[in-house]
C-alpha positions as CSV (number, residue, x, y, z in Angstrom):
1,M,43.2,-3.9,2.1
2,Y,39.7,-3.1,3.3
3,F,39.4,-0.1,1.1
4,H,41.1,-1.9,-1.7
5,A,38.4,-4.6,-1.6
6,L,35.6,-2.0,-1.2
7,K,36.9,0.0,-4.2
8,Y,37.2,-2.9,-6.7
9,T,34.0,-4.7,-5.5
10,L,32.1,-1.4,-6.1
11,K,33.6,-1.1,-9.5
12,T,32.6,-4.6,-10.3
13,L,29.0,-4.0,-9.3
14,L,28.8,-0.8,-11.3
15,H,29.9,-2.8,-14.4
16,S,27.6,-5.7,-13.8
17,P,24.5,-5.6,-16.1
18,G,22.7,-8.2,-13.9
19,E,23.1,-6.3,-10.7
20,L,22.2,-3.0,-12.3
21,F,19.0,-4.4,-13.8
22,W,17.7,-6.4,-10.8
23,C,18.7,-4.0,-8.0
24,F,18.2,-0.7,-9.8
25,A,16.2,-0.8,-13.1
26,F,13.7,-3.6,-12.3
27,P,12.3,-1.9,-9.1
28,I,11.8,1.3,-11.0
29,I,10.0,-0.4,-13.9
30,L,7.8,-2.3,-11.4
31,A,7.0,0.8,-9.5
32,T,6.0,2.6,-12.7
33,M,3.7,-0.3,-13.5
34,F,2.2,-0.2,-10.0
35,S,1.6,3.6,-10.5
36,F,-0.3,3.0,-13.8
37,A,-2.3,0.1,-12.2
38,F,-3.3,2.0,-9.1
39,S,-3.7,5.5,-10.6
40,G,-7.2,6.9,-9.9
41,L,-8.0,4.0,-7.5
42,A,-8.7,6.3,-4.6
43,E,-10.6,8.8,-6.7
44,S,-12.9,6.1,-8.0
45,E,-14.1,5.4,-4.5
46,T,-15.2,9.0,-3.8
47,F,-18.9,9.8,-3.5
48,S,-20.7,11.8,-6.2
49,A,-24.2,13.3,-6.2
50,I,-27.0,10.8,-7.0
51,P,-29.1,11.7,-10.0
52,V,-32.8,11.4,-9.1
53,A,-36.1,12.4,-10.8
54,V,-38.8,14.1,-8.7
55,V,-42.4,13.9,-9.8
56,Q,-44.7,16.6,-8.4
57,N,-48.5,15.8,-8.0
58,D,-49.7,19.2,-7.0
59,S,-50.2,18.2,-3.4
60,D,-49.8,20.5,-0.4
61,L,-46.6,18.7,0.6
62,D,-45.0,19.2,-2.8
63,T,-43.8,22.6,-1.6
64,I,-42.2,21.1,1.5
65,L,-40.6,18.4,-0.5
66,T,-39.3,20.9,-3.0
67,E,-37.7,23.1,-0.3
68,I,-36.1,20.1,1.4
69,L,-34.7,18.7,-1.9
70,D,-33.5,22.1,-3.0
71,G,-31.3,22.2,0.1
72,L,-29.8,18.8,-1.0
73,N,-29.5,19.7,-4.7
74,T,-26.0,21.0,-5.1
75,S,-23.2,20.4,-7.6
76,E,-22.6,16.9,-8.9
77,N,-19.2,16.5,-7.2
78,D,-19.8,17.7,-3.7
79,G,-23.6,17.3,-3.2
80,F,-26.0,14.6,-2.1
81,L,-28.6,14.7,-4.9
82,K,-28.7,15.8,-8.5
83,I,-32.4,16.5,-9.0
84,T,-34.4,16.7,-12.2
85,Y,-38.1,17.7,-11.8
86,A,-40.2,16.0,-14.4
87,S,-43.6,14.6,-15.1
88,E,-44.3,10.9,-14.4
89,E,-43.8,9.9,-18.1
90,D,-40.6,11.8,-18.4
91,A,-39.3,10.5,-15.1
92,L,-39.9,6.9,-16.3
93,S,-38.1,7.6,-19.5
94,L,-35.1,9.0,-17.6
95,L,-35.1,5.9,-15.4
96,K,-35.3,3.5,-18.4
97,N,-32.4,5.3,-20.0
98,N,-30.3,5.0,-16.8
99,D,-30.1,8.8,-16.6
100,V,-31.4,8.8,-13.0
101,T,-31.0,6.2,-10.2
102,G,-34.5,6.5,-8.9
103,I,-37.8,8.4,-8.9
104,L,-39.2,10.2,-5.9
105,S,-42.9,11.0,-5.7
106,F,-45.8,11.4,-3.3
107,D,-48.2,8.5,-3.3
108,G,-51.0,9.4,-1.0
109,D,-49.5,10.5,2.3
110,A,-46.0,9.1,1.9
111,L,-42.9,9.6,-0.2
112,T,-42.2,6.7,-2.5
113,L,-39.1,5.6,-4.3
114,S,-39.2,3.8,-7.7
115,I,-36.1,2.0,-9.0
116,A,-35.2,-0.2,-11.9
117,S,-34.5,-3.8,-11.2
118,D,-31.9,-4.1,-13.9
119,M,-29.6,-1.4,-12.4
120,S,-27.7,-3.9,-10.2
121,T,-24.5,-1.8,-10.3
122,L,-26.2,1.0,-8.4
123,R,-27.2,-0.9,-5.3
124,L,-25.4,1.5,-2.9
125,E,-27.0,4.6,-4.5
126,Q,-30.5,2.9,-4.4
127,S,-30.0,2.0,-0.7
128,I,-29.1,5.6,0.1
129,L,-32.2,6.9,-1.6
130,Q,-34.3,4.3,0.2
131,V,-32.9,5.5,3.6
132,F,-33.7,9.1,2.6
133,A,-37.3,8.2,1.7
134,E,-37.8,6.4,5.0
135,Q,-36.3,9.2,7.0
136,F,-38.5,11.7,5.2
137,N,-41.6,9.6,5.9
138,L,-40.7,9.5,9.6
139,N,-40.8,13.2,9.8
140,Y,-43.9,13.5,7.6
141,G,-46.3,13.5,10.6
142,A,-44.4,16.2,12.4
143,I,-44.3,18.4,9.4
144,A,-48.0,18.0,8.7
145,D,-48.9,18.7,12.3
146,I,-46.8,21.9,12.3
147,M,-48.5,23.1,9.1
148,K,-51.9,22.8,10.8
149,K,-51.0,24.2,14.2
150,H,-48.0,26.5,13.7
151,P,-47.4,27.3,10.0
152,E,-45.2,30.2,10.9
153,R,-42.6,27.8,12.3
154,L,-42.5,25.7,9.1
155,P,-39.3,27.4,7.6
156,D,-37.4,26.7,10.8
157,V,-38.4,23.1,10.8
158,I,-37.4,22.7,7.2
159,Q,-34.1,24.3,7.9
160,M,-33.5,22.0,10.8
161,L,-34.3,18.9,8.7
162,T,-31.9,19.9,6.0
163,R,-29.1,20.9,8.3
164,E,-26.4,18.3,8.7
165,T,-25.1,18.0,12.3
166,G,-21.8,16.2,13.0
167,Y,-21.0,14.8,16.4
168,L,-17.6,13.3,15.5
169,T,-14.3,15.1,15.2
170,E,-11.7,13.8,12.8
171,T,-8.2,13.9,14.2
172,S,-5.2,12.8,12.2
173,F,-2.2,11.4,14.2
174,T,0.0,11.3,11.2
175,E,0.6,13.5,8.1
176,G,0.6,10.6,5.6
177,N,-2.4,9.7,3.6
178,F,-2.6,5.9,3.7
179,D,-4.3,4.0,1.0
180,E,-4.3,0.3,0.1
181,S,-2.0,0.7,-2.9
182,L,0.8,1.9,-0.7
183,T,1.2,-1.7,0.7
184,Y,2.4,-2.8,-2.8
185,F,5.0,0.0,-2.9
186,F,6.1,-0.9,0.6
187,N,6.5,-4.5,-0.4
188,L,8.3,-3.5,-3.5
189,I,10.9,-1.7,-1.4
190,A,11.2,-4.8,0.8
191,M,11.8,-6.9,-2.3
192,T,14.5,-4.5,-3.5
193,C,16.2,-4.7,-0.2
194,L,16.2,-8.5,-0.3
195,Y,17.5,-8.5,-3.8
196,A,20.7,-7.3,-2.2
197,A,21.0,-10.9,-1.1
198,M,22.2,-11.8,-4.6
199,M,25.3,-9.6,-4.1
200,G,25.9,-11.2,-0.7
201,N,25.6,-14.6,-2.2
202,N,28.2,-13.8,-4.9
203,I,30.6,-12.4,-2.3
204,A,30.4,-15.6,-0.3
205,I,30.9,-17.7,-3.4
206,N,33.9,-15.6,-4.6
207,N,35.6,-16.4,-1.3
208,Q,35.3,-20.2,-1.7
209,A,38.1,-21.9,-3.5
210,N,35.9,-24.8,-4.7
211,L,33.4,-22.5,-6.4
212,S,35.4,-19.8,-8.1
213,A,38.9,-19.0,-9.3
214,L,38.8,-15.7,-7.4
215,G,38.0,-17.7,-4.3
216,A,41.1,-19.9,-4.8
217,R,43.4,-16.9,-5.1
218,R,41.9,-15.2,-2.0
219,C,42.3,-18.4,0.0
220,V,46.1,-18.3,-0.6
221,S,46.3,-14.6,-0.1
222,P,47.9,-13.4,3.1
223,V,45.1,-10.9,3.6
224,H,42.7,-11.9,6.4
225,H,39.4,-13.2,5.2
226,L,37.5,-10.9,7.6
227,V,39.1,-7.8,6.2
228,S,38.5,-8.6,2.5
229,I,35.0,-9.9,3.0
230,S,34.1,-6.8,5.1
231,G,35.2,-4.6,2.2
232,D,33.1,-6.6,-0.2
233,L,30.0,-6.4,2.0
234,S,30.5,-2.7,2.6
235,A,30.7,-2.1,-1.2
236,A,27.5,-4.1,-1.7
237,L,25.7,-2.1,1.0
238,I,26.8,1.2,-0.6
239,F,25.7,0.0,-4.0
240,Q,22.3,-1.4,-3.0
241,S,21.4,1.4,-0.6
242,S,22.2,4.0,-3.2
243,S,20.0,2.1,-5.7
244,I,17.1,1.9,-3.4
245,F,17.4,5.6,-2.3
246,I,17.2,6.6,-5.9
247,G,14.2,4.3,-6.4
248,I,12.4,5.7,-3.4
249,A,13.1,9.3,-4.6
250,Y,11.7,8.3,-8.0
251,M,8.5,6.8,-6.4
252,H,8.0,9.9,-4.3
253,F,8.8,12.8,-6.7
254,A,8.1,11.3,-10.1
255,L,5.2,8.9,-9.3
256,G,3.7,10.9,-6.4
257,V,3.8,8.0,-3.8
258,D,3.1,9.6,-0.4
259,F,5.5,8.2,2.2
260,G,4.4,10.8,4.8
261,S,6.6,13.5,6.3
262,Q,9.1,11.1,8.0
263,F,11.2,10.6,4.9
264,G,14.4,10.1,6.9
265,Y,12.9,7.1,8.7
266,V,11.9,5.6,5.4
267,L,15.5,5.7,4.2
268,L,16.7,4.3,7.5
269,A,14.4,1.3,7.3
270,S,15.5,0.8,3.7
271,L,19.2,0.9,4.7
272,I,18.7,-1.7,7.5
273,G,16.6,-3.8,5.1
274,C,19.5,-3.8,2.6
275,T,21.9,-4.9,5.4
276,T,19.6,-7.8,6.2
277,G,19.3,-8.8,2.5
278,I,23.1,-8.8,2.0
279,S,23.7,-10.7,5.2
280,L,21.0,-13.3,4.2
281,G,22.7,-13.9,0.8
282,F,26.1,-14.1,2.4
283,F,24.9,-16.7,4.9
284,I,23.2,-18.8,2.2
285,G,26.3,-18.6,-0.1
286,S,28.7,-19.5,2.8
287,F,26.7,-22.4,4.2
288,G,27.4,-25.9,3.0
289,Y,29.3,-27.2,0.0
290,G,26.6,-26.9,-2.7
291,T,27.2,-25.6,-6.2
292,R,26.8,-22.0,-7.2
293,E,23.6,-22.8,-9.0
294,S,22.0,-24.6,-6.1
295,K,22.8,-21.9,-3.6
296,F,21.4,-19.2,-6.0
297,G,18.2,-21.3,-6.5
298,L,17.8,-21.7,-2.8
299,L,18.3,-18.0,-2.2
300,M,15.8,-16.9,-4.8
301,T,13.2,-19.4,-3.5
302,I,13.6,-17.9,0.0
303,I,13.3,-14.3,-1.3
304,M,10.2,-15.0,-3.4
305,L,8.5,-16.9,-0.6
306,N,9.2,-14.1,1.8
307,C,7.9,-11.5,-0.6
308,L,4.8,-13.6,-1.3
309,A,4.0,-13.9,2.4
310,S,4.5,-10.2,3.0
311,G,1.9,-9.3,0.3
312,L,3.8,-8.3,-2.8
313,M,1.8,-10.6,-5.1
314,I,-1.4,-10.8,-3.1
315,G,-2.2,-7.7,-1.0
316,N,-3.9,-9.4,2.0
317,M,-1.5,-12.4,2.1
318,R,0.2,-11.0,5.2
319,M,-3.2,-11.2,7.1
320,Y,-3.6,-14.9,6.3
321,V,-0.1,-15.5,7.5
322,E,-0.9,-13.6,10.7
323,K,-3.9,-15.7,11.2
324,F,-2.5,-19.2,10.6
325,F,1.3,-18.7,11.3
326,P,1.9,-15.4,13.0
327,I,5.4,-16.1,14.1
328,Y,6.5,-16.0,10.5
329,N,5.6,-12.3,10.2
330,H,8.0,-11.6,13.0
331,I,11.0,-13.3,11.3
332,N,10.2,-12.6,7.7
333,P,12.6,-9.8,6.6
334,A,10.2,-8.6,3.8
335,A,7.2,-8.4,6.2
336,L,9.3,-6.5,8.8
337,I,10.5,-4.0,6.2
338,S,7.1,-3.3,4.8
339,D,5.5,-3.2,8.2
340,S,8.1,-0.6,9.4
341,L,7.1,1.7,6.5
342,Y,3.4,0.9,7.3
343,A,3.9,1.9,10.9
344,L,5.3,5.3,9.9
345,I,2.1,6.1,8.1
346,V,-0.5,4.7,10.5
347,Y,0.8,4.8,14.0
348,P,1.5,8.1,15.9
349,S,4.5,6.6,17.8
350,H,7.6,4.9,16.6
351,E,7.5,1.9,18.9
352,R,6.4,-0.6,16.3
353,Y,8.8,0.9,13.8
354,F,11.8,0.5,16.0
355,I,10.8,-3.0,17.1
356,N,10.8,-4.1,13.5
357,L,14.2,-2.5,12.9
358,L,15.7,-4.2,16.0
359,I,14.5,-7.6,14.7
360,L,16.0,-6.8,11.3
361,I,19.3,-5.8,12.9
362,G,19.3,-9.1,15.0
363,L,18.6,-11.1,11.8
364,S,21.5,-9.3,10.1
365,A,23.8,-10.1,12.9
366,V,22.9,-13.8,13.0
367,F,23.2,-14.2,9.2
368,G,26.5,-12.2,9.1
369,I,28.2,-14.0,12.0
370,G,27.0,-17.3,10.7
371,G,28.4,-16.6,7.3
372,F,31.8,-15.5,8.6
373,I,32.0,-18.7,10.8
374,S,31.0,-20.9,7.9
375,V,33.6,-19.3,5.5
376,R,36.4,-19.5,8.1
377,R,35.8,-23.2,8.8
378,K,36.1,-24.3,5.2
379,K,39.2,-26.4,4.5
380,Y,40.5,-27.6,1.1
381,A,42.8,-30.5,0.4
382,S,44.5,-28.7,-2.5
383,L,44.2,-25.4,-4.4
């Protein structure tokens, strides 16, 4: 009877428009919307060369400035400065038309920077140019002194000033490229796992004689409740895990979401998350003598609150919860699922990942056992 219940419950789910939409189609639609919303977000934060006008005043240091700036004047996408040599009038015209961010020129014995006060959107670029001008003026005395005493060493000094020296080594502990938009996809997967609770809730209701005709027939059936309910729950797990696996494959291969190289661990976390979602819905549906509508309303409230606290609607909500109510993050299934996926990308070890999964397994056991106990204890005066 276990396989009989599994077979027909699976058929029922495959022919249910509501289950197909909310557990399969809706996450794919939402993932596509996320992809459009976050596309180009990382590229927009990349640095590009700063356009600047340089005014030459025929001074002795113009040659030095030109040689230094030429070393920084590379292509627009991978360089520091994009330089335009111009007269003072042309440079002011370029600045007025927002064609350049600032004007560099020699005023007496120092390099000066002129910027437009109305270019408030370019504060970062203007600050970078200001730092460059200050750094150049710090080295001005040394360059002038070398020109007077050892002019033959001037090329070496200029080369040293234009050479970039790095003292830090970048080491990646994971192969995934984490960006902020991934948290929304992680929370979307968590929400899809918790949507399996709707199936668990229906299974519990369909085994209660006071809530459904099917429940009345099952209560008088000689088949043990544990056997039939186990078949129903297994079918729900197969249906939901298959749906979320297809959704993850769509995100990765069609939308280009980078889950790192540990794809098997992503699927494992999703499978356990689906188990937690189904057991949660089964527990809510089995508990008490409320109506079908009240139990479904309570279940959806719990799911939405968990997803809100994990950061699906507001990206940094989980940080606020961690600050003011940290224990909730350790019992919130949505936060545990998304944090498991986050740990795979960020942390070199799997300690945090497996701790989250163990908590999810513990929650699944509590919900599942509680649901079975609640269903078995229900008594009816007549059927």
